[in-house]
N, C-alpha and C positions, 0 to 999 in steps of 0.2 A: 406333378414332381416337374420340377425347372431341371433342364439340362444344358451345358455347355456345348457348340457340335464341337469345339477342340478337345472336351473333353474324354475320356473313354468311361468315367463313371459317373452316374445322377448326383449332382450339385442337390446337397439338401442342409437344412439345420441341422447339426446335432441336440440333441434332446435328453436329458434325463428322466424317466416314468416318473419321477420326484416332484419335476418342477410345478405343476399340476397334474396333479395323477387324475382327476376327474374327465379331460378332455384334450390329456394330450398322448400320443401310444407311443410306447418303449424304443427306444434306439441304440443302436448299438455306438459308442462313446472310439472317438478317433482321437481324443485327446489324452497323453498318459504325462504322469512324472516326468520331470524333466529327467529325473536318474534313472526311469527305463528304458530312453531313446538312444539309437542309435542313431550316428549323423547318417544314414543314407535311408532311415526307417522309410516308409510310408504307412501314413496307418489306414485302415479301413476304411471301405465306404460304405457308409451308411446304406440299409436298405429298407428299414421301413417308411413308410408314408406320413406325415405329420398333418394334422390338422391345419387347414389355412389361417393366417393370422385375422383374416373377418372372424374367424369363428372363437380364434381366442379374444379378440377383442368382442365379440357379441357375450364370452360365459363371464368373461372378468366385469363388463360392464351391468349384468345382470347384481350382482352384489355391490358394487362400488359406491362409495360416498362420493359424488359428483359435488359436494357443497358448494363450491364457489360458480357453477354451471357448468352444463355438458359439452359446452363449446372451450370449455377449459381446464381440462381434468387434472394438469399438473400443477394447477395455483395453488398456493400460492407464489409458486416457481415461474420463470420466463421458460421452462423446457418447453420443447416441442417437437414432435415426430414429423418427420419429412410428409408421410402417407398418411398419417392423421392416426386413431386410436391408438392400441396399447402393444411391446413388443413383449413376445417370449423371451424370458432371463437366457435360455440354451440359445437365444440367437446369438449371443455374442462368444464370440470363439474367445476359450479362457484362455490367463496366461500362460499357463502351461501349454500349449499348444503354441503359442507366438515363440514361446520359449526354444523350441527345437533350431529354429535359426537365429535367436537372438538372445541369447546366451547373457552377453554383456548386460542388456538392457532389461532380463529379467533379472537378471541378480540385483542392478542399482534400485528397478523399479520396488521389488517385496522388499525393500528398508527403507523407502523413501515414502513420504505423507501417501504421494496420493493414493498409494495400495493400502495406508491403513486410514486413511481419511475416515471408516465409519465405523472400523471396530475401536479402535483408540478409547480409553475409557474416558480420556479429559472431552472429548464429544459428547459419549453416550448420555454421562451423565448428565447434561444440559437438555439433549434433543428429548431424553427420556422422561424430564420435566414438564418439556412442552407437549410430549402424548398424552400423561397421566394429569395435566392439567385443562386444553383444550379440543385434544383428539389428534389419532395418529393423522388424518387427513392435513395438519397443519403442517409436521414434520416435512411435508414434498419442499416447503420453503429452502429448508437447509440440505436436505439429503439432493436434490436436485444438481447440487458441487460434491456432496459428501458419498452418494449412494445413489448413483444416476439409473442404474437397474433397477433398484428396488422401486423407485420415480417411477418409470414409464413403464414398466412391467406390469402397474395397477397392483405393485404388493403394500401399497402405503392406504388400506381402508381398513376399515374395520373386519375382523371375521373372516381376512385373506387366508386362502388356501395356497396362496405363493410359498413354494419351499427357498427361504432366503440363505440357502445355504453362499450365494457370490454375495452375504454381507462382508466377511472376511476377505475380499480383495478391493471393497471400495472404488478408485476408479482403475478399471484395467485398460492393457493397452487397448484393448477395441470400443473401449467409450470415446477415448480421443479422436482415434482413429478413423471413427463410422462417422465422426459431425461432418454436416455436409454444410453449412450454413449458420450465421451469425445473426442473431436479432439485434443490430446495433450495439450498440456500448451500455447497454439497458445492465449488465448484470444478471445478477440472481438466476445463475443458468441461463442464460442466453445463448443458448444453442440449439440448432435445428439437427436432432438426430435422422441419420437416413439408416437403410437397412445395411446391420453390421455384413462385409463382405473383406473378406482376404483378395479376392480377382475380381474383374470385368473379363466380359463376352468379348469378341473381336469388334461390337457393336458400341463397345464402352458400359454394357448391361450391368448393375451389381449385382453379381453370383452371390447369396446370401449363404454363411454359416464355411463352415472346413472344408476345404480342399484337400487334395493328396500332396504334399511338399513337391513330389516329382512336377506335380504341376505347376506349382509356385515357380520352381528352380526353371522349368521351360519357358514359362511365360511372366519374366521377373519384372517387364514394363507393365503386363497388367496387374502384376499385382501392386506396385507402385502408384498406379491411378488410382488402384482399390483405394489404401489406404494412406494418401497423401494427399493431402489439398496445399495450395500455396500460402492460404492465412494462417495454417498452420505455425507459421513462421514468423508472426505480426504479433504484436501487444493487444489488437484486439479479441486475439484468439481468447487469451490470458483473461481479458476483461467481462467474458463467459461467465467466469465465477468469482475472479477477484476484485468486483467490484460489487456491493450489494447494497438493498436499501430495506425497511422495513415496512412494508405497502400494510394497507386499509384491512386488506384482507386479511393478512396477523393478526395484527396489534387490536382491530375494532375500533383503532381512533383514528390515526392519519400517516400520509407518510412520512417516513423519517429517514434520511440518509444515515447507512451503516457505518460504511467504509467506501473509495475511492480509489484505488493502487492505481488501477489505470488511468483516471485522470490525473493524479498527481505525477505518473510519467508524462501526461499528453504536455505537462505545463511544468514540467523540467528542460535543463539544457538538453538530456539527450534527446528527447523527440525531435530535436530541431523545428519543432511547429510555433515555438512561443516566445516572439523578440522579445519579453520582458524579461526576463533570467538575470541574473546578476553577474553569470557568467557562460562563456559558450561551452562548449565541448563538441566532441565526438559522437553521431551518433549511435546511440544503444539501444536494442530491445531487450524486453525481459529476459527472453533466449540470451541473448550474449553474457548475460550473468547469472543467471540459473541454468543454463542448460551449455556450459561452456565444454568445447569437446577436446578432450584425454583421449589418452592413450591408452586403448582397449587389453584386457587381462586376458575374459575371456574369448569363444569365437561367437561373433556376431557378423552378420552378411550387410549387416546395413552402417557397418564402420568402411571409413575412405580415406584410404594411405595411412591405417593402424591407427586411428583416434575414431574416437565416435560422441556423438552430442549426449553430455550427458542427461540422464533418465535418473538421478539421483535427486535432482530437484534443489539441491543446497540453498538451503535461506536462516531463515530464524529459528527452525522447528527444534528445538536441542530434549522436546520432553518425548517425545517417541519414541526415537530410537536410544535414549536413555530409559524409557521402561522398559521396552524391547528386547534390551540385550544386543542392540545391532551398534558394536562397537564401529564396524567402518563407517557407516553413516555416521556415526555422533563424532569421528572423528574427523571427518570431511566438514561435516556442521562448524563446527568450533574452527577447524583452520580458516574456512569462508570470513567466520564470525571475526576472527582476530586477527586477519590479513593486514589489518592498520591503515588499508586503502578507501575506508568508506568517511570516516569522520576525522575532523582536528581538534585537537583540546588542546588550547593555547592561556597559558596564564599570561595572559595580557599586560597588567597595567597592578599598581596600587594606588589605596589611597592615605594622605596619613591625617586622622582626626577628622575633625569639619572642615579644612582647609579647603575641599570643592576643587580639588585640582589632581586629577588622576597622570600619573606617572606612566611613561609607558611611549614606544612598544619597551616594556624589560627584554636585555642585553643589548639596548640599541642607546639607551638613557639613564644616565649619569643617576644617582639618587643616595641618600644618606639616611638609617632607621637606628635608633637605638631602643636599649631594654626600656620597657614599658611604655613602648608606640603602640598605640591599637588600629590597626591596619585592616583595610580594607582588599581584599585582593580581586580584582577583574580577571573572570574566566569566561572565553568564549569558545563556543561547542559549533563547529563548523559541521553542518551537513553536507561535506564536500562530492560526495562520489556515489551516492544512492541513489537513483532515479525514484524513491517516493518518499517518503517521511519517515520517520523516527519517533514512533513506531507507526507503520502498517498496520491496516485492518484489525483486528481487535482488540484493542489498546486496553479493555479494561482487565484482559487477561494478563498480558505480557507485562513484564516489567525492566525498564532502560533507566538507569540514575549515575547521576556524577556521586563520587566518592571522592571527599576533599579530606585533607591530611594535612597537618601542620606537627612538626616536630624539630629538635634542637640536636645539635651534633651528641649530644648522650642518650639521643633514641627516645627522650622525652617526647610523651602525644600534649601538642599543646592544643589542639583542636582537629576535632573529628567528626566530619557531617558526611552521613551515606550510609552508613554503616549498617550491619544486621545485628538485630538483637540476638539473644540465647536463646529465643524458640526460631528464629529463622524470618521474624519478620523484620523489613525495613523500617528505619529509621523514620518518623512519619514527617520528619521535616526536612527530607532530603529532597533535594529536586530531581523528578522522576519525568522521563518524557510517558506519558500513560493519560489518560481519561478519566471522570468519575462522571456515566450516564447514571440519570434519575429516573423513578417512578414517577408515579402520579403524585404521590406523597409529597416529593424530593426527597426519599430514599434511595439509599447506593443500590444499584439492581447487583446481584451478586446472581453467581450460578451462572454468571453470562443469560439469561433472560430476558433474551433481547426483543422478545413481545411484549414485555412491561416496559418498555424504555421512553419517556416524555421529551426527556430533554439531558444536555451532557452540561454538568455543574463546572468545568473546565476543560482542554485541553493542550498540553503542555508540549504538542507534537511541535519539532522540527521539520518544514518543508524541506525539498531538497534543494541543492542552492544556498539557502540560509543559514542565519546562526542564530544563537541567543547565549546572551551573556546572565550571566549568574555571580553573583558579588554574595562574598563571604567575610565577615569582619571578625576581628580573634585579638590580642593584647598578647605582646612580647614581654614573657614573664620579668621581672627585674634578673631574674638567676640565671635567667637561661645564656646555656653556651653554643657559641654558633659555631658553624654558619646556619642560619634555617630554613631547612627543605619544604615545597610544598610542595605536594603532588595532588594531583587531578587525573580520575580517570572515569572514564564510562563504562560501567557494569549494564549487564544485559541478563537477564535470566528468561524462559520464556513462558511461565507461570508463576503468578505474585503465589505467597506464603499462604495466603488466606482461600484462593481456590483450590489449591492442591488437598486444604483441610476439607473444604468440600467435599470432591471427589472421594479421598482415602481416610476421610476422618485425619486426626495430627500425628497419628503411628507413621509414615511415611518414611525415606530418605531425602536426604538433601539434594533437589536437580542440582544442574549442573548450571553456576557461573561464568559468561564470555567476558573477558574487555575488550570493549571494539576499539579503546583507543585509550593513549595515556599521556601525561607529559610532567615532569616536575621541575622545579627550578631552585636555586641556592640561593640565598640571602646573607649577603655578611653583617654582622653587626657594627656598623659602625659605615665608610665609603663602599662603595658599589661601584663600580667602574662598565663601561663598554666592553661586551666579550663579543668573539665572531659568532656569528648565526651557527644553529644546530641547525644538521642536515633534515630535521623533520620539521623545522618552523617555515611557517608562509614566510616568501619576503615580505617587509615593513608593509610596503604600499597595501597589500593585501589582509594583512592582520588589522591594520585603519579602514577597512574596508569592510570587513566581514563584523569589526564591531559597532559600524555605521550602521550596515545590516542590523544589526542587533537592537542596537539603537531604535533605528525605522519602528521595527516593529512591536519594541514595547512604548509608541507613542512618545518618545523624549527625541523632538525634534531638535533642539538645540543642540542636544551633543550630539543628533546623528550630522547635522549640517559639518560643526568642526569634526569629526570625524572623517566624512567624506572631505571635507577641505586639505586634511594633513594628503589625501590620498593623490591632490591632483597635484600638490607640492611636491610632494616623492615621483609623480607622474604627470609633467602638466599635457603630456600628448594622449594620456587615457580618456578618448570622448567619456567613456561609460561615468569618470569620476564626476564631471561635471553633470550628467543626465542623474546621477544618484543625487544631486545636491537640490538639482531639481524639483524629481517625484515626491521628497523629502518636503520642499516648501511649497509646491500644491496642495501635499494634503496640510502642510500648516499655514496653508491659505494667504503665504507673502507671492503672490502672481508676478508681480514684479521682478524681484531678485532670480525666482526662477524662472521667469523668460531670458534676462540676462546670460543663464546658466545652460539653460538649452540652445541657445546663439553660439555658446565655443562648442559648445559637443558638436552644433551643426557644421560648424567652420571645419572644425579635426576629420568628420568624418559625415558628408552632405545625403548620405544615403543611406544612416546609420537607420534601421526601421525602430528601435527601442525611442532616441530621440526623437523619430520624425511621430511616434503616438503621443508623447507626450507635449510635444509642440501642439499639435494638433486640440489640445485639451485646453491650453491655453488662449488657441486661436477661436475656440469656442466660447471662451471668457471673453476675448476680447468682440465676440462677434464679428467673425471673420470667417463668414460660412463658407466663402468657394478655399479658403488657404484652408480649414479646417477639412473639409471635403476630401481636396488633392493629397494632404499628407495621409489621413486615414485610406484612398485608395492605392497610394504607394505600400503603405503596411500589409494591407488584404494582400495585394500582389506576391509582396515577399514574401507572406508567411498566410497563405491560403486557410489554414486549420488555427487560426488564430481566435481565441473565443474572444479574447477581450477587443482586438480589432474589428472582428464582424459585430459586436454588440455597438461598439460604439459609430462604426460607420452606418449600421442601421438607425441609431440615434439620431445622425447626422440626416440622413437623407428624410426623416419623419417631421425634421422641424424645420426639413423646405418645403414641404409637404408632398413629397413622393413618394408616394404609399408603395408605388413598384416595386422598386430598386431596396426601399426599405425591406418589406417583405420577402425578398431574396437574401436579403443579408442574416436575416433573425430566421430564417426556413434553414439558410447553411449554418449559423449557431447549433440551432436543433440537431441538424445532423450530426455536428461534432458531440455536444453534450444532448441528449434526450431529456433530459432533467433541469437543461436551466432555467431559472425561474424569470428572466430577463426575456427568455426567448417565448415563454408561453404568456405572460402579459403585456408584449407587446405585440404579437399575434393576436391574441383576442381583439385589441382594440382592431387592429389592420384589417385584420378581417372581415369584421362587423361593419367600415368604414368602406369596404370593397362587396358589402353585400354577400358575403360567404357565411349566412349565420350560424350553417351546423360546424362549419370548423372554428367560428369564433364562440363558440357555447362547449366546444372539445377544450380551445385551451386555456378557456375561462376556469374551467373543472381541473384540467392540470394544475393551473398557479394556485387555486383555491386548497387542493389538496397536498400540495408539495411544497408550498409554504411554510418559512418556519413555524412552528408551533409557539400560538400566543402566550403561551403560558410558560415559557420555556424559561425565560428570567426571571420569575419569580421562583420555580423550582428549583434553579440552581441556587438561588438566592438563601432558600430553606436550608436546604443542604452544606451550604458556606458557613452559614452561622453558626450551625451544630458542629462543623469539624475547622475548627478555627487555624489548625496547621494548614489543613487541604487550600482553605481563605487567605492564608499568606501567600502559597504557592500560586494563587489563580491570579495574584497583581506581579505585571511582569517587572516591575523593579523593586520588589523587595532584596531586602538583606537577610541571608544568613547570620546568625551571631546566638552567641553563649553570651552575650552582656545584656542581658534583658533586663540585668540589676543596676545598669551603668546610666544614669540620668543624663551625662555627659553626651552623649552619642545616640543622634535622632536615626530611627529605623526610616527616615525620608530618606531619597534620595537627592540630594541639594544639585541644581545645577551649578556648570562653573568650567573652568578655564581645565584644560589639558595641556601637558606638561609632555611633549613629545619629544624625539632625536631631532635637533636642528633647532630646535625652541631655545629663546632666551630663557 
């Protein structure tokens, strides 16, 4: 039995007989329900001696399926125990024990996704298919984040005798607050779990199990040292589970990236680590958005000045609180999603017929329309304030889409895209921000059977800080009554209808739909004059900039250059406007004009890291090696966590034959992203040339494992051929139209001039 000198009671891990009856001795429980506790009550001390962790590990190991090797008992996940072996489930003090002092945290946690991460039917439907199909040991990949106690206790094996009453609690307080280290940013449960402890002794040693509350109150500093680590407040902590890949151990195929929310944040403006973002912003972490401080309602000793960091972790999950009837959590989540802070919807402009001229920005530019006109509406959706993509993570389950509606003054509907069918399914031609993973036969992977994914047919995600352009074509009826109203909004629901059907059958209620952002504009029949800007609209220069970003991402380089040209007309002092022109022209292989634009940007801002990065690429093109190195060295000095700058600087050193400095850059890149293909590839070559044969072979193996599936494009094509509506969605410049029978209007996007504010 382990004692703390300053405690009057023996400190032991609380366990119930039922955890693992064959090897554990019964002990009294000091945890009680929240309702039964008085504020000053001290739980009784345990008096029974427990078997040692070594004995527990030995007992579990006898019947445990070490399918992936004895050295990797929790594979295919990356989870790890600090001291090795397995850990008793009862070693984790339960949430009710914590609730005695942290009522607010417990109340929020109980309705949050973390506490329902395992038991929710949406998750169980998919993981149970995995268990039935391949075996329970494969579910360690998923449960390392959804049910860590089950993984670390050795419960996920055939014929397990572990009592799994912890399943209903998913990720408990002491799961997160016992993590003692991180395995870089590899995800897949990339944490190192320590001894679950709510106290350390006077020497800083972790004391296992639950201790009397009065001892915690006497030594609050030791309690804090036990349950808090500085990295808990970092995005890297969240990356342990909010980044995932599908390893070969899971799919018997090869490494496939599943989602990388952390990487998306690290590449966004909010990390302040990437010089190449289109906009700059204040530094924000995952916790700044998803754990905002708010006034406490219930007593909580963790509160500071009457506020507490939210343990509701509100984000996009409306499904779980709706299913369980957690009205408070659902209300918080809907308010979070519908705050209007995260997206901007801009009905930017119009194009009449096939004249090739886009009239915009609407509101600032005069125009004339008449009945019978065929119009293309240009709708720009900007991911302006999300630290990751729209949609992040499991995009095949969630649905976010644009609903666009055109009506006349009588309320008659002229055009509608993005509607719901009577059965609740989404219009198949709607512009949706989702993906279509496919299996080895090119069939859509339904039921979230991630171990069968071999490729992605398409992915309409909007990355943080970027924009997308969506085009809608309609005809104004000859008898239309003006004004004509155009309305666009981005809708979101946590689960697509077909997935809910998979889980519940077709007899289930409609799940909530949130409106993330919306905008409407009215068009007069006849002349339309400029009007004062609406408060929700971006300034005109930014509207042009977002249009340019959307064109650039759609590979429409001429149109992008024109749009960015409008930006610098409105803001000739804006260095990034010229840089945007340059990067477009670099991709367009117009290096001469790109150099002129970069020189303008650097004249305005000589130390601008973004402009210096693209200047370096141009210097490389011109074989100005010393200038290339100098520019990239300056970028890395300003942004040492920049993946792109590290990669290009490594290439620059390599081209000079400076293998030592090239290796330093690629090793630094791999420290930022352990799955970076360029790092694997180049390090394999560099290590080989430096005589490091073993290291070279390791990097070569990683490159071969993690490179894109060579059959991915073929499999995607199979799916797209069979699904014409989705195939159209995969083309970035397609037009949504109900004029399919109109031979006078091509669905191809013609290049042409744009009519903008201030233009003749």
